[in-house]
Phi, psi and omega in degrees: 000162182227138178233126179252123178255129180277010177065026175245146174280162180299153177280197181279160175295148182244176174219155183303135178078014181292122175233116180244148179269126171052037182220074178298147185274084179240126177285164182289155177288143176294141179283155177303144180157188181264131181236161179237132176249138181235122177253133176242124174233107185062237179270351185272130178239126179245129178245144180215137175262152177211161182251139165255121187258140179288140175299120185298342180281345183287130177272346181294136180280165177301317181297321179291320177296321178295320178298319178298313181300311182300319179298312183295323178294319178299314179297313179304313183295326179288321175299317178300317179299317179298320181285328174298321178297321177300316179296320178297315179301314180301320180298314181292321179298321177299318178299319180293324177296317179296319179298317179301318178297320180295319183289317183064220183262009184297116183291341179299334184257021185301317181298316179295320179297312179298316180300314181298318182294320177295316178301314180300316181293317181294323175295320182299324179297311180295316180304315182285337174289326180283312186216141178286104187286348177284346185302123174240326181234169185291345178277335187304318181304328179289324181285320188261344182110136183272120186271181188304312184298319182291322180295321179287321178296323178293321178300320179297316178295314184297321185276004174240023176289332180224184180256083180208156180291163181298143177285163177302319181296318180297319180294324179293314179299317179301315181297316181296311182293321179298316179300315181293319178294319179300323178298316180294318181295322179291318177300318181294317179299314179298318179299313179296315182299326183275312191276322185297313177299321179299313181299315179299320179297315181296319179298317180297314180301324182274355177067032178273135178273114180261049179235118182285312179234181186306318188250356191262104177281133187273302181260127181247000000 
């Protein structure tokens, strides 16, 4: 067998329906140095070392290339965290949709219905601060506004156009966006920590079965 590596690390985590403006999901290039490749076939493991050599025409130092790589990995990981949050929100929203189906029009469950709708709306606010959920096409972010995840993903794309360390401005933008994303992630954590146990208690009290199939627990 043959494996071709483009010498790039993996990009950021994605979520279904993700549409970003001008931000292809490309991980950073590996810095020059010695690497190890490991092949496993059955019980047999073969290891081989290889070198990635710096382009001799490059004036950028090894330390500067390392700084660029470290910066891009940090940015990538924060975008991934934002996108993991999108996936979590989607999962909880699916559960709420299923719960709504279970409840139907039964007025006995009005309190639970109201609680679920408020929870759904509060999640939606955080969701839209992270990513513009109206995006369907690549033109949409321009029409609706570029959100935090897209701005950080764009910074990652922008800062790997050449082989140079991050500019002061790029580091400043990264810090501002990271701080803003962290606020949203913390808000989401607090919302989940508070509402999910409450929701579970209400579901239990009403004796609703929140299990779609034999083994699949819906709200955790």
